[in-house]
C-alpha positions in Angstrom: 0.0 0.0 0.0 2.8 2.4 0.9 4.5 1.6 -2.4 1.3 2.3 -4.3 0.9 5.7 -2.6 4.5 6.6 -3.4 4.1 5.8 -7.1 0.8 7.7 -7.3 2.4 10.8 -5.7 5.4 10.6 -7.9 3.3 10.5 -11.1 1.2 13.5 -10.3 3.7 15.7 -8.4 4.8 18.9 -10.2 7.8 19.4 -7.8 11.4 18.6 -8.6 13.2 18.0 -5.3 16.9 17.2 -5.4 18.4 14.4 -3.5 20.3 15.1 -0.3 19.7 16.8 3.0 17.0 19.4 3.1 17.6 22.5 5.2 14.0 22.5 6.4 13.3 25.9 4.7 14.1 25.4 1.0 13.2 28.2 -1.4 10.2 27.5 -3.6 10.6 28.5 -7.2 7.9 28.4 -9.9 9.2 27.3 -13.3 6.8 28.2 -16.1 7.6 25.1 -18.1 10.1 22.4 -17.2 12.0 20.7 -20.0 12.6 17.0 -20.3 16.4 17.1 -19.9 16.0 19.2 -16.7 18.7 21.7 -17.8 17.0 24.5 -15.9 16.7 22.5 -12.7 20.5 21.6 -12.9 21.3 25.3 -13.4 19.2 26.3 -10.4 20.2 23.5 -8.2 23.9 24.2 -8.9 23.4 27.3 -6.8 21.1 25.8 -4.2 20.6 22.0 -4.1 17.6 22.3 -1.7 15.4 24.3 -4.0 11.9 23.1 -4.6 10.9 23.7 -8.2 7.3 23.7 -9.2 6.3 23.2 -12.8 3.5 25.6 -13.6 2.7 24.3 -17.1 0.4 21.4 -16.1 -1.4 23.3 -13.4 -3.6 25.7 -15.5 -3.5 29.5 -15.2 -5.7 29.8 -12.0 -3.9 27.1 -10.1 -0.5 28.4 -11.2 -1.4 31.8 -9.8 -2.6 30.3 -6.5 0.7 28.5 -6.3 2.6 31.7 -7.1 1.2 33.2 -4.0 3.4 30.9 -1.9 6.7 30.9 -3.8 9.8 32.9 -3.6 10.7 33.4 -7.2 9.5 32.8 -10.8 11.5 31.6 -13.8 10.1 31.9 -17.3 11.9 29.4 -19.6 12.7 29.1 -23.3 10.4 27.5 -25.9 7.9 28.4 -28.6 7.5 31.8 -30.3 5.2 34.3 -28.7 2.0 35.0 -30.6 2.8 38.3 -32.5 -0.8 39.5 -32.3 0.0 40.6 -28.7 2.1 43.4 -30.2 0.0 44.2 -33.3 1.6 41.9 -35.8 -0.8 39.0 -36.1 -0.4 38.9 -39.9 3.3 38.0 -39.4 2.4 34.7 -37.7 3.4 33.1 -41.0 7.0 33.9 -40.1 6.8 32.3 -36.7 7.7 28.8 -35.6 5.5 26.9 -33.2 3.1 29.0 -31.1 1.4 27.9 -27.9 -1.4 30.3 -26.9 -2.0 28.5 -23.6 1.6 29.0 -22.6 1.4 32.6 -23.6 -1.6 33.2 -21.3 0.0 31.2 -18.5 3.3 33.1 -18.6 1.8 36.5 -19.1 -0.4 35.9 -16.0 2.7 34.8 -14.0 4.7 37.8 -15.2 2.0 40.3 -14.3 1.5 38.6 -10.9 5.3 38.7 -10.2 5.6 42.4 -11.2 2.5 43.4 -9.2 3.6 41.5 -6.1 7.4 42.2 -6.4 8.3 38.5 -6.7 11.8 38.0 -8.1 11.5 37.2 -11.8 14.0 35.9 -14.3 13.6 34.8 -17.9 15.6 32.9 -20.5 15.2 33.2 -24.3 11.5 33.1 -24.9 11.2 34.1 -21.3 13.0 37.4 -22.1 10.7 37.9 -25.1 7.4 37.3 -23.3 8.4 39.4 -20.3 9.1 42.2 -22.7 5.8 41.7 -24.6 3.8 41.4 -21.4 5.2 44.8 -20.3 4.1 46.4 -23.5 7.1 45.8 -25.7 7.3 44.3 -29.2 9.5 41.8 -31.0 11.3 41.4 -34.3 9.3 38.4 -35.7 12.2 37.0 -37.7 15.7 38.3 -37.5 17.0 36.9 -40.9 14.2 38.5 -42.9 13.9 41.8 -40.9 17.5 42.5 -40.0 19.6 40.4 -42.3 22.3 40.1 -39.7 25.6 38.5 -40.3 25.6 36.9 -36.8 24.1 33.5 -36.8 21.5 33.5 -34.0 19.8 30.1 -34.5 20.7 26.6 -35.4 19.0 23.2 -35.4 21.8 22.1 -33.0 21.9 24.6 -30.1 25.2 23.0 -28.9 26.9 24.6 -31.9 25.2 28.0 -31.6 27.5 30.4 -29.8 28.3 34.1 -30.3 29.8 37.1 -28.5 27.8 39.6 -26.4 28.7 43.0 -25.2 27.5 44.0 -21.8 26.2 47.5 -21.4 28.3 49.5 -18.9 26.7 50.8 -15.7 23.9 48.1 -15.8 23.0 45.5 -13.2 24.2 42.9 -15.6 27.6 44.6 -15.8 27.8 44.8 -12.0 26.8 41.2 -11.4 29.0 39.6 -14.0 32.0 41.9 -13.7 32.7 41.4 -17.4 32.5 43.6 -20.5 31.9 40.9 -23.0 31.8 37.1 -23.4 30.7 34.2 -25.5 27.2 32.7 -24.9 24.9 29.9 -26.1 22.1 31.7 -27.8 19.7 30.2 -30.3 16.7 32.3 -31.5 15.2 33.8 -34.6 13.3 36.5 -32.8 14.4 39.3 -30.5 13.3 42.5 -28.8 12.3 45.4 -30.9 10.6 48.0 -28.7 11.4 47.6 -25.0 8.5 47.1 -22.5 7.6 49.7 -20.0 10.3 50.3 -17.5 12.8 48.0 -19.2 16.2 48.7 -20.7 18.7 46.6 -22.7 21.7 45.4 -20.7 23.6 43.4 -23.4 23.8 43.2 -27.2 25.2 40.9 -29.8 27.8 42.4 -32.1 25.1 43.1 -34.7 23.1 45.2 -32.1 20.5 42.5 -31.5 19.4 42.8 -27.8 20.5 39.9 -25.6 19.4 40.9 -22.1 17.0 43.2 -20.2 16.5 44.6 -16.7 14.7 47.5 -15.1 15.7 51.0 -15.9 15.2 51.7 -12.2 14.5 48.9 -9.7 13.3 51.4 -7.1 10.0 50.2 -5.7 10.0 47.1 -7.9 10.9 43.4 -7.5 14.0 41.9 -9.0 13.8 41.3 -12.8 16.4 40.2 -15.2 16.3 38.1 -18.4 18.6 37.0 -21.1 18.2 36.0 -24.8 21.1 33.5 -24.3 20.8 30.2 -22.5 22.8 30.3 -19.3 21.6 26.8 -18.4 23.5 25.4 -21.5 26.7 27.0 -20.5 29.6 26.3 -18.0 28.1 27.0 -14.6 31.4 28.7 -13.6 30.9 31.3 -16.3 29.7 34.6 -14.9 27.3 35.0 -17.8 25.7 31.7 -16.6 25.7 32.0 -12.8 25.5 35.7 -12.0 21.8 36.2 -12.8 20.6 33.1 -11.1 22.8 33.7 -8.0 21.4 37.2 -7.7 17.9 35.9 -8.3 18.1 33.4 -5.5 19.6 36.0 -3.1 16.6 38.2 -3.8 14.3 35.1 -3.4 15.6 34.6 0.1 14.9 38.3 0.9 11.5 38.1 -0.6 10.6 34.9 1.4 11.3 36.8 4.6 8.8 39.5 3.7 6.3 36.9 2.5 6.4 34.9 5.6 6.4 37.9 7.9 3.0 38.9 6.5 1.4 35.7 7.8 
């Protein structure tokens, strides 16, 4: 009977809990959509092996928002293209790859909830794009046809897709990483066009394609950073991989104190 209950719980649990000793007060992080190879969980757990990760995707929007009320941070992951109708370019859907309108709705709801409640928020690739769109920004629907850049931004094999980025001076990204430039794993055919309300670009590819965003001013707001590149695919000792997540988890710990103190 105990074995049957264990199997049932494992099948329907949305949590990814690492092996090893639990501190008793692990941070709880919502991940908008977990990926099969668990690259995001490895990236997060490299900084804190006790994290409890909650996959929002199978929960539905309402349940995901109820869950978000009791977490310490939110990660919006990579994936399908954002529906261009959200920024007035529905006719350009023909130039998109796969689109997932349910995921758009789920992530937009989580982003709005995070911003409103000052929950620490980070995004990767699509995550950067949909954060920007949710906050009123727009995207270049297809880089090759609209920009014609010489930098190759996408490939069928992401392991082979690397390019340089330049970090904008005097940004949080520059402060956290301590570097002026670096090589990143970045695979995408869309990018930010107009920045969303309150956002600024903190890194560019050599062809001026935006590669990272953050708040213009974080005063009165929760932590927010996002990259077009994939830090979870990179060497975890690289500052362009670990700096954002390290800062995110630090802010998540601070946020947990305020969240629990209100109870």
